[in-house]
Every structure is written in C-alpha cells, then in structure tokens.
C-alpha positions in Angstrom: 0.0 0.1 0.1 1.3 3.6 -0.8 1.7 5.7 2.4 1.2 9.7 2.5 4.2 11.3 3.0 3.5 12.4 6.2 3.1 9.2 8.0 6.1 6.7 8.2 5.5 3.3 6.5 4.5 0.7 9.4 6.3 -2.9 8.6 3.9 -5.4 7.3 3.0 -7.6 10.9 4.2 -10.7 9.6 7.8 -9.5 10.1 6.8 -8.6 13.5 8.1 -11.7 15.8 6.2 -12.3 18.5 7.0 -11.4 21.8 6.1 -13.6 24.2 8.1 -12.4 27.1 9.4 -14.5 30.1 6.6 -16.6 30.9 3.9 -18.0 28.0 -0.1 -17.3 28.6 -0.5 -21.1 29.3 1.9 -21.5 32.1 -0.6 -20.1 34.8 -2.5 -17.0 36.1 -1.5 -13.6 35.2 -4.0 -11.9 37.4 -4.6 -13.6 41.0 -6.8 -12.4 43.5 -4.3 -11.1 45.6 -2.6 -9.1 42.6 -6.4 -7.6 42.6 -7.0 -6.5 45.8 -5.2 -3.2 45.5 -5.9 -1.0 42.0 -4.5 -3.1 39.0 -3.2 -0.1 37.5 -0.9 1.0 40.1 1.3 -1.7 39.2 4.4 -1.4 37.7 4.1 -4.5 35.3 0.9 -3.6 34.4 2.0 -3.2 30.8 3.7 -6.7 30.6 0.7 -8.5 32.5 -2.2 -6.8 30.1 -0.1 -8.4 27.1 0.0 -11.6 28.4 -3.3 -11.7 29.4 -4.5 -10.6 25.8 -2.3 -12.7 24.5 -4.2 -15.8 26.3 -7.8 -15.0 25.5 -7.2 -13.7 22.0 -9.0 -17.4 20.3 -12.3 -16.5 22.5 -12.1 -12.8 22.8 -14.7 -12.1 19.8 -17.3 -14.3 21.1 -17.1 -13.0 24.5 -17.3 -9.6 23.4 -20.6 -10.7 22.0 -22.2 -12.7 24.3 -21.6 -10.5 27.3 -22.3 -7.5 26.1 -25.4 -9.4 24.8 -24.1 -7.7 21.2 -24.1 -4.3 22.2 -20.1 -3.7 21.7 -20.8 -3.7 17.8 -23.2 -0.8 18.6 -20.9 1.2 20.7 -18.2 0.9 17.9 -20.6 2.1 15.7 -21.3 5.3 17.7 -17.3 6.3 18.0 -17.5 5.9 14.7 -20.0 8.1 13.5 -18.6 10.3 16.3 -15.3 10.4 14.7 -17.1 12.4 11.5 -14.2 10.3 9.2 -14.5 12.2 5.8 -13.6 10.6 2.9 -9.6 10.1 2.1 -8.7 11.0 5.8 -6.0 8.4 7.6 -7.3 6.7 10.8 -5.3 5.3 13.5 -7.0 2.8 15.9 -4.9 2.3 19.3 -5.5 -1.1 20.9 -7.0 -2.0 17.9 -7.0 -5.8 19.7 -9.1 -7.6 17.3 -9.8 -5.7 14.2 -13.3 -5.0 15.3 -13.2 -1.0 15.4 -10.8 -1.1 12.6 -12.7 -3.2 10.6 -15.5 -0.4 11.4 -14.1 2.2 10.0 -13.1 0.6 7.0 -16.8 -0.4 6.2 -18.5 2.1 7.1 -16.3 5.8 6.0 -14.3 6.7 3.0 -11.2 6.1 4.8 -8.2 5.6 2.3 -6.2 3.9 5.5 -6.8 2.2 8.3 -3.9 1.5 10.8 -4.9 -1.4 13.4 -1.7 -0.9 16.4 -1.5 -3.0 19.1 1.0 -4.5 21.2 0.0 -8.1 21.9 0.7 -10.2 18.3 -1.8 -12.7 19.4 -4.4 -10.1 18.9 -3.2 -8.9 15.5 -3.1 -12.2 14.2 -6.6 -12.8 15.0 -7.2 -9.8 13.1 -4.9 -10.5 10.3 -6.7 -13.2 9.7 -9.9 -11.8 9.6 -9.0 -8.9 7.6 -8.8 -12.0 4.7 -13.0 -12.5 5.0 -13.4 -8.8 3.7 -14.4 -7.2 0.0 -10.9 -6.7 -1.6 -11.3 -2.8 -1.5 -12.0 -2.9 2.4 -9.2 -5.2 3.1 -6.8 -3.3 1.0 -7.1 0.1 3.0 -6.3 -1.9 6.3 -2.9 -2.5 7.9 -2.1 -3.7 11.0 1.4 -2.9 13.1 2.5 -3.7 16.3 3.0 -0.7 18.8 2.6 0.7 22.1 -0.2 3.5 22.8 2.5 5.4 24.9 5.3 5.5 22.0 3.8 6.1 18.6 7.1 5.8 17.1 5.9 4.3 13.9 3.6 7.7 13.1 4.5 10.9 12.4 3.6 14.1 14.2 0.1 15.5 12.4 0.0 13.0 10.0 -3.7 11.3 11.3 -7.4 12.7 10.7 -8.6 10.1 13.7 -7.0 8.7 16.8 -9.5 5.9 17.9 -9.3 3.7 21.0 -11.6 1.4 22.6 -11.7 -0.3 25.9 -8.1 0.2 25.6 -7.1 3.4 27.6 -7.8 1.6 31.1 -5.3 -1.2 30.1 -2.5 1.4 29.3 0.3 1.7 31.7 0.1 5.7 31.5 -3.2 6.8 29.7 -2.1 10.6 30.0 1.2 9.5 28.3 -0.8 8.0 25.4 -3.4 10.6 25.0 -0.8 13.1 24.8 0.6 11.3 21.6 -2.8 10.7 20.4 -2.7 14.7 20.2 1.0 14.1 18.5 0.0 12.4 15.7 -3.1 14.0 15.0 -3.2 17.0 12.6 -5.1 20.0 13.4 -8.7 19.6 14.2 -8.2 15.7 13.7 -11.3 14.0 16.3 -10.1 11.9 19.2 -12.3 8.9 20.0 -12.8 6.8 23.2 -14.9 4.4 24.2 -14.4 3.1 27.9 -16.5 1.4 30.6 -17.7 3.5 33.1 -19.1 2.5 36.5 -22.9 4.2 36.2 -24.0 7.4 38.2 -28.0 5.8 38.7 -27.5 3.3 42.1 -30.2 1.1 40.7 -28.1 0.3 37.0 -24.9 0.6 39.4 -25.9 -2.2 41.7 -27.3 -5.1 38.4 -24.2 -3.6 37.0 -22.0 -4.4 39.7 -23.8 -7.9 40.3 -23.4 -8.9 36.4 -19.8 -7.5 35.6 -18.2 -8.6 39.2 -20.0 -11.9 39.8 -21.7 -13.2 37.1 -19.5 -12.2 33.9 -16.0 -13.3 35.2 -17.5 -16.9 35.9 -19.3 -17.5 32.7 -16.6 -15.6 30.3 -13.6 -17.9 32.0 -15.7 -20.9 31.5 -16.3 -19.9 27.9 -12.6 -18.8 27.2 -10.8 -21.7 29.3 -8.9 -19.0 30.9 -6.2 -19.5 33.3 -5.0 -15.8 33.0 -7.7 -14.1 35.6 -8.6 -11.9 33.1 -12.2 -11.8 33.2 -11.4 -11.1 36.9 -9.2 -8.3 36.1 -11.8 -6.6 33.9 -14.3 -5.5 36.5 -11.5 -4.8 38.9 -9.8 -2.7 36.5 -13.2 -0.6 35.6 -14.3 0.2 39.2 -10.4 1.2 40.1 -9.9 3.6 37.1 -10.4 7.5 37.2 -13.7 9.2 36.3 -15.2 9.9 33.1 -14.6 13.6 34.5 -11.0 13.1 34.9 -10.1 11.3 32.2 -11.8 14.1 30.0 -9.6 16.7 31.8 -6.5 14.3 30.8 -7.9 14.8 27.3 -7.9 18.4 28.2 -4.5 19.0 29.6 -2.8 17.4 26.0 -4.7 20.1 23.8 -7.6 18.4 23.0 -11.0 21.3 22.5 -14.6 20.9 22.8 -14.4 17.4 24.8 -17.7 15.6 25.6 -18.6 12.3 27.4 -21.5 11.0 26.4 -22.8 8.3 28.4 -24.2 4.9 26.8 -26.6 2.1 27.3 -27.5 3.4 30.7 -24.0 5.4 31.7 -21.9 1.5 31.3 -19.6 3.1 28.8 -18.5 6.5 27.9 -17.7 7.8 24.5 -15.1 10.6 24.8 -14.8 13.0 21.7 -12.0 15.9 21.4 -10.8 17.9 18.7 -7.0 18.9 18.4 -6.5 22.2 19.0 -4.1 24.2 16.9 
C-alpha cells in the first residue's frame, strides 16, 4: 500500500516476531485475587501483565465480547465511528485495536483511505489479520496492522492522521495521560480523538445491577467460555472500578490539547463515548 508522505511506513505485521515474555500465557495465572486486591493500575508491571492476559484470551475474545455485551459492543463501536466524522480520503489510527473490530468498522462504514490498527499483543493482531482476509478486497486493502505501544507511537509521524480511536483500551495502558499526549501529537490540527471506555453507572439501581453482572456473573461465565487461566475476566471489573472517572479522563484530554471535549454515556452509563478535537 502507498503511504502518504506525512506518515512513516509501518512494518508489515508478518515481519514482527512475537514477544511472549518470560512466561507464556498458558503457564499460569497473570492476575490472581491477591494481585487484584489493590488497584491493578498501580502495578509497575501492569503493561506486561495486560499483554500476557490478552495473549491468553485472543482466540475467544470476540465470542466473549458478543455474548457478554449481548451484542451491544458492535453498536458502541458504530457510535464511535459516527462520532469520529471521517471524511473521504482521511487516515484513521485505531489504537489498542485488538482483534480489529473497530478497525474493520472504520473500513466498512467510512471513506477513509487508510485505517491503521495498532496493538502491542501479537496474538490479538494475528486474529485481526486472519479476519481481514474475509473482508471485501477494497476494504481489506485499506487496513494495515502494526504492532506498537500506545504510549510511544514511534511508527506514526507527528500531525499525520485525521482520527485516533481507542475502544476499551485506555484503562489498560500503563500511563493513560502519556498515551493521550501521543494521540495529540500524531493528530493533525482539527483531528478527532474518540475513546470508548467502560464506566461505573451513576444511577444507583443500574450500578447495583451492573456490579452484580460484571463483578460476579460475567467473570465466571466468561472464564468458562474462554477456558481462561490468566484471570482476565477477574481483572476486567476491577480495572473498570479502579480507573479514573469520566471527569478525570475528560480533563486528561483537555490537558493534552483537545478542545470541545465531551463524555456521552451509552447504555445507561455502562459505557462512555469521549470525543475531542485537536487544537492548533
């Protein structure tokens, strides 16, 4: 694929060797109850644990998303794509793209010339690359996948993309504010950042029901479905409950140079869609 002059060519996905770390995901738990007794976001090794966790569940990730969101995860991604307001010919960078659901939605539903899906877990990118083969050729040709770190987007030139998206990934980053700063760097002035993230509902009744489902029911059923030993689905509710509030995340975006920041709750506040525009 031809790259615009403003962006450095990304290495082909196939050329990036897997980095499986000192411990393979199948060798045991990544997150134990003891690990999650305190906030997982405070751990110095959070990034490596998150990578190993996602490597362990990559094969069942899409199925668990559909089942345990009751199919709403796809609707949330469509809302994010609409909020991004992609114009024909623009470039989209989908950070923490995982298995490529949001990346593919941009390719299917917009006139973007180029959609880059970036993730730091090779096993998730392997699934995304396999899914890309099922797309119509013109859509598949606009997508490329690259391994990278949200906190250091070294593959992407400054002011070279029109939209940055991240769906359910910002809380998994070791230093979210640093990542948001990188998003601002790679966006052109007037470029849009859209963020989807889980939140704690503000309505007491909805919060109680959501805590019951996500804190007790979902970890058990999702673990069974994935045959997971990493502790991924115990980490999920703990990582949401101990992450920054929607006001705090909006403030991080504003401090990074985004203006007109909004935080729109979706599905009774279970998910929040953030949007900001890169200032001059």
